[in-house]
C-alpha positions as CSV (number, residue, x, y, z in Angstrom):
1,M,1.8,295.0,187.3
2,K,-0.9,296.0,189.8
3,K,-0.1,297.7,193.1
4,P,-2.3,297.1,196.1
5,F,-3.5,299.9,198.3
6,T,-5.5,299.9,201.5
7,L,-8.9,301.4,201.9
8,A,-10.1,302.0,205.5
9,I,-13.5,300.4,205.5
10,R,-15.7,300.1,208.5
11,S,-15.8,296.5,209.7
12,T,-19.3,295.2,210.0
13,F,-19.3,291.4,210.3
14,L,-21.7,289.3,208.5
15,V,-25.4,289.6,209.4
16,A,-27.1,286.2,209.3
17,L,-30.6,286.1,207.9
18,V,-31.6,282.5,208.8
19,V,-34.6,281.4,206.8
20,G,-35.1,278.3,208.9
21,M,-36.8,275.0,208.3
22,T,-39.9,276.4,206.5
23,S,-41.0,275.8,203.0
24,S,-41.5,278.6,200.5
25,H,-42.1,278.8,196.8
26,A,-38.9,280.3,195.4
27,T,-36.5,280.4,192.5
28,L,-33.1,279.2,193.4
29,Y,-30.1,280.0,191.2
30,T,-27.0,277.9,191.6
31,G,-23.8,277.6,189.6
32,S,-20.0,277.9,189.5
33,L,-18.2,281.2,189.0
34,Y,-14.6,281.4,187.9
35,Y,-12.4,284.4,189.0
36,T,-8.8,285.7,189.2
37,T,-6.8,287.4,191.9
38,Y,-4.1,289.9,191.2
39,N,-1.6,289.1,193.9
40,G,0.4,286.3,192.2
41,G,0.8,282.7,193.2
42,Q,-2.5,280.9,193.3
43,N,-4.5,283.3,191.1
44,V,-7.1,281.3,189.1
45,W,-10.1,280.1,191.2
46,S,-13.6,278.7,191.1
47,I,-16.4,279.1,193.6
48,G,-20.0,277.8,193.9
49,F,-22.9,280.2,194.5
50,G,-26.5,279.9,195.4
51,Y,-29.3,282.6,195.6
52,D,-33.0,282.5,196.5
53,T,-35.0,285.3,195.0
54,V,-37.7,285.2,197.7
55,T,-35.6,285.1,200.9
56,N,-32.5,286.8,199.4
57,A,-30.4,284.1,200.9
58,Y,-27.1,284.2,199.3
59,S,-24.3,281.7,199.8
60,L,-20.8,280.8,198.4
61,N,-19.1,277.5,198.7
62,N,-16.2,275.3,197.6
63,N,-13.7,278.1,196.9
64,T,-11.1,276.2,194.9
65,N,-7.7,277.1,193.4
66,I,-7.4,276.0,189.9
67,A,-4.0,277.3,188.6
68,S,-1.2,279.7,189.0
69,T,-0.2,281.8,186.0
70,N,2.4,284.6,185.6
71,G,-0.1,287.3,186.2
72,A,-3.9,287.0,186.1
73,D,-6.6,289.6,185.3
74,G,-9.4,289.0,182.8
75,I,-10.8,285.6,182.6
76,I,-13.2,283.9,180.1
77,F,-13.8,280.5,178.6
78,G,-12.6,279.7,175.2
79,S,-14.8,277.9,172.7
80,N,-13.1,274.6,173.5
81,G,-14.0,274.7,177.2
82,N,-10.6,275.8,178.5
83,L,-10.1,279.0,180.6
84,L,-8.4,282.0,179.0
85,V,-6.6,284.3,181.4
86,G,-5.1,287.7,180.7
87,G,-1.6,287.8,182.2
88,Q,-1.3,291.5,183.2
89,G,2.2,292.9,182.7
90,S,3.5,289.6,181.3
91,G,1.7,290.4,178.0
92,N,0.5,286.8,177.8
93,V,-2.8,285.2,177.3
94,Y,-2.9,281.8,179.0
95,E,-5.1,278.8,178.1
96,V,-5.7,276.8,181.2
97,N,-7.3,273.4,181.6
98,K,-9.9,274.0,184.4
99,N,-9.8,270.3,185.4
100,T,-6.1,269.8,185.7
101,G,-4.9,273.4,186.2
102,S,-2.2,273.0,183.6
103,V,-1.3,275.9,181.2
104,V,-1.8,274.2,177.8
105,N,-1.0,277.1,175.6
106,T,0.4,280.7,175.9
107,Q,0.3,283.6,173.5
108,N,2.3,286.8,174.0
109,T,0.7,290.0,172.7
110,G,3.7,292.3,173.1
111,A,1.8,294.5,175.6
112,P,0.1,294.1,179.0
113,S,-3.0,292.0,178.8
114,F,-6.0,292.7,181.1
115,H,-9.7,292.3,180.3
116,L,-10.6,289.6,177.7
117,T,-13.5,289.4,175.3
118,L,-14.3,286.4,173.1
119,D,-15.6,287.0,169.6
120,P,-19.1,285.6,169.2
121,N,-17.8,283.1,166.6
122,G,-15.3,281.9,169.2
123,N,-12.2,282.2,167.0
124,K,-10.7,285.4,168.3
125,V,-10.0,286.9,171.8
126,Y,-9.6,290.7,172.2
127,T,-7.5,292.2,174.9
128,S,-5.7,295.5,175.7
129,D,-3.7,297.5,178.2
130,F,-5.6,300.4,179.9
131,G,-6.0,302.9,177.1
132,G,-3.7,300.9,174.8
133,R,-3.9,299.3,171.4
134,L,-6.3,296.5,170.7
135,N,-4.7,293.0,170.5
136,T,-6.4,290.2,168.8
137,V,-5.3,286.7,169.8
138,A,-6.1,283.9,167.4
139,V,-7.9,280.7,168.7
140,P,-6.4,278.2,169.3
141,V,-4.3,280.2,171.7
142,G,-0.6,280.1,170.6
143,T,-1.3,280.4,166.9
144,G,-0.6,284.2,166.7
145,S,-1.6,287.7,167.7
146,T,-2.2,290.9,165.8
147,S,-2.4,294.5,167.0
148,T,-4.7,297.3,165.9
149,T,-3.8,301.0,166.5
150,I,-6.7,302.9,168.0
151,T,-7.7,306.3,166.5
152,G,-10.7,308.6,166.4
153,G,-12.7,309.7,169.5
154,D,-10.3,307.8,171.7
155,S,-6.7,306.7,171.0
156,G,-6.9,303.6,173.2
157,V,-9.3,301.1,174.7
158,T,-9.6,299.0,177.9
159,Q,-12.2,296.5,176.7
160,I,-14.7,295.8,174.0
161,A,-18.2,294.3,174.1
162,F,-20.4,292.9,171.3
163,G,-23.9,294.4,171.1
164,L,-26.8,293.8,168.8
165,N,-26.9,293.9,165.0
166,G,-23.1,293.9,164.7
167,A,-22.5,296.9,167.0
168,V,-19.3,296.8,168.9
169,F,-18.7,299.0,172.0
170,Y,-15.6,300.0,173.8
171,V,-14.6,301.5,177.2
172,N,-11.4,303.5,177.6
173,G,-10.3,304.7,181.0
174,S,-8.3,304.4,184.1
175,P,-8.6,301.3,186.3
176,N,-11.9,300.7,188.1
177,G,-14.1,303.5,186.7
178,G,-14.4,306.9,185.1
179,G,-13.9,305.8,181.5
180,N,-15.1,306.9,178.1
181,L,-17.6,304.9,176.1
182,G,-18.3,304.6,172.5
183,T,-18.4,302.3,169.4
184,I,-15.5,300.9,167.5
185,D,-14.9,299.6,164.0
186,L,-12.8,296.5,164.6
187,S,-11.5,296.4,161.0
188,T,-10.0,299.9,161.2
189,G,-9.6,300.6,165.0
190,V,-11.5,303.9,164.6
191,T,-13.5,304.8,167.7
192,T,-16.5,307.1,168.0
193,R,-16.8,308.4,171.5
194,L,-20.4,308.7,172.9
195,Y,-19.8,309.5,176.5
196,S,-16.9,310.9,178.6
197,S,-15.8,310.2,182.2
198,V,-18.6,307.8,183.0
199,L,-18.1,306.7,186.6
200,P,-19.2,303.1,186.3
201,A,-17.3,302.6,183.0
202,H,-14.6,299.9,183.4
203,G,-15.9,296.4,183.0
204,L,-18.2,296.0,179.9
205,I,-20.6,293.2,178.9
206,F,-23.8,292.5,177.0
207,D,-26.8,291.5,179.1
208,P,-29.3,289.2,177.3
209,F,-31.8,289.7,180.0
210,T,-32.3,293.4,179.2
211,N,-30.6,293.5,175.8
212,L,-28.4,296.3,177.1
213,I,-24.7,296.9,177.3
214,T,-23.9,296.8,181.0
215,M,-20.9,298.3,182.8
216,F,-19.3,298.1,186.2
217,G,-16.9,300.5,187.9
218,A,-16.3,302.7,191.0
219,G,-18.8,300.5,192.9
220,R,-21.6,301.5,190.5
221,T,-23.4,300.0,187.5
222,G,-24.6,301.5,184.2
223,T,-26.4,300.5,181.0
224,M,-26.9,301.8,177.5
225,S,-28.5,300.6,174.3
226,A,-26.8,297.6,172.7
227,L,-27.8,298.9,169.3
228,D,-26.3,302.4,169.3
229,G,-25.2,303.3,172.8
230,S,-28.1,305.7,173.5
231,G,-29.9,306.1,176.7
232,L,-27.0,305.9,179.2
233,T,-28.2,305.2,182.7
234,T,-26.0,304.9,185.8
235,S,-26.8,304.0,189.4
236,D,-27.3,307.0,191.7
237,T,-25.0,305.8,194.5
238,S,-22.3,303.1,194.9
239,F,-23.2,299.6,195.9
240,I,-19.7,299.2,197.4
241,C,-16.4,300.9,197.4
242,D,-15.2,299.5,194.1
243,F,-16.2,297.3,191.1
244,D,-14.0,295.7,188.4
245,Q,-15.9,293.2,186.2
246,G,-19.3,291.5,186.6
247,A,-20.8,288.3,185.4
248,L,-24.5,288.1,184.4
249,N,-26.6,285.0,184.3
250,G,-29.2,286.2,181.8
251,S,-32.1,286.2,184.2
252,G,-31.5,289.3,186.2
253,I,-28.7,288.2,188.5
254,A,-25.2,289.7,188.5
255,L,-22.1,288.7,190.4
256,V,-19.6,291.5,190.5
257,A,-16.0,291.5,191.7
258,G,-14.7,294.4,193.8
259,C,-13.3,295.3,197.2
260,G,-12.4,291.8,198.2
261,S,-15.9,290.5,197.7
262,L,-18.5,289.3,195.3
263,T,-21.6,291.5,195.2
264,L,-24.8,289.8,194.1
265,I,-27.2,292.2,192.4
266,D,-30.8,291.0,191.9
267,Y,-32.8,292.9,189.3
268,T,-35.1,290.1,188.3
269,Q,-38.2,292.2,188.9
270,S,-37.0,295.7,188.2
271,H,-35.2,294.7,185.0
272,D,-32.8,297.6,185.8
273,I,-29.4,296.8,187.2
274,T,-29.0,300.4,188.2
275,H,-32.0,300.2,190.4
276,P,-32.1,296.6,191.6
277,D,-34.5,294.7,193.8
278,W,-31.8,293.6,196.2
279,F,-28.0,293.4,196.6
280,G,-25.6,292.1,199.1
281,S,-21.9,291.3,199.4
282,I,-19.8,288.6,200.9
283,F,-16.0,288.5,201.4
284,V,-14.2,286.1,199.1
285,N,-10.6,287.0,198.7
286,S,-8.8,290.3,199.5
287,F,-7.3,290.2,196.0
288,I,-10.2,289.2,193.8
289,D,-10.0,290.8,190.4
290,D,-12.1,289.7,187.5
291,V,-14.9,287.1,187.0
292,A,-15.8,285.0,183.9
293,P,-19.1,285.4,182.1
294,L,-22.0,283.1,183.2
295,I,-23.8,283.2,179.8
296,G,-23.0,283.8,176.2
297,A,-19.6,284.0,174.5
298,G,-16.8,283.6,177.0
299,S,-19.0,281.6,179.4
300,E,-18.5,277.9,180.3
301,C,-21.4,276.8,178.2
302,G,-20.9,279.4,175.4
303,N,-23.6,280.8,173.1
304,N,-25.8,277.7,173.5
305,C,-26.3,278.1,177.2
306,G,-29.1,279.7,179.2
307,T,-29.6,280.2,182.9
308,V,-30.7,277.3,185.0
309,P,-33.1,278.5,187.6
310,E,-34.6,275.8,189.7
311,P,-38.2,276.9,190.6
312,G,-40.3,275.1,193.1
313,T,-40.9,274.6,196.8
314,I,-37.6,274.4,198.6
315,V,-36.4,274.2,202.2
316,L,-33.5,276.6,202.6
317,I,-31.4,277.7,205.5
318,G,-29.5,280.8,204.2
319,L,-27.2,283.5,205.1
320,G,-27.6,287.1,204.0
321,F,-24.4,289.1,204.1
322,L,-23.8,292.8,204.7
323,G,-20.5,294.6,205.1
324,F,-16.9,293.5,205.5
325,A,-13.5,294.8,206.1
326,T,-10.9,294.3,203.4
327,S,-8.2,295.9,201.3
328,R,-8.4,296.8,197.6
329,R,-6.1,297.9,194.9
330,R,-5.8,299.9,191.8
331,K,-4.3,298.6,188.6
332,A,-1.3,300.4,187.3
């Protein structure tokens, strides 16, 4: 289970940056993001987002509860279009119909289930406890689960991510940052540690925009080569008090969950999420946990999707957001 704790954060209410009724040539990114909360009850949600790269106007809308599961942490889409949710201490992975909110299938893994990663072929889901064994859930969910003991440089993993040319990476560490990074042989469970105690190492994902493995944790971001893990780069300072997992749209926009907010990071010009062009946060839910991918395996449109920027001349009244007061937790 996860235990909440309170951080005393200076309350600075939302600063409005009104663009007004003027036209400008801009790229507007819009879409739906799916996320979980860790406080029980209504814990699987969707929310709409919009972002203008010229004005940095950033908005969220239609925050909607989808389902309630017995624990919720990692969230991805399965290859059949249903949501898959890691059930925390329940040890279950739930398959949820996003339209009806019903739990259509459940698979118990025999261990706590947090972050989820979909195999690029769509027929396996990988999950683990923090620093635990790697559990592989067969797809369709409910048709079985196997466990792999982890050995080598690390004896447990938190999450894996698929890179380029068959490379598979792992993170192993405490909740919300400070983990070890390396490569893993999925057939044997043998890990090769590349880096130790990397502050932003918690959430892990491949970014098709930069072709880098990207990480989130401790309010920071980091990247490394998706071929061999070389060239680790981390952000100099924190964007916010905490990060868990982030979703990337494949065009230089990230939406990262942490500290009761979604932080939007724009690196469309810099091509470097550790040194972005702009970022800002907006309060969503005091208990927001993980977010589902926006592109690639585990996203709503799977491996066939791309981003859907809408370039052109637009009229936009927007709100830019800075600061908030909230509470945050650690996972236990």
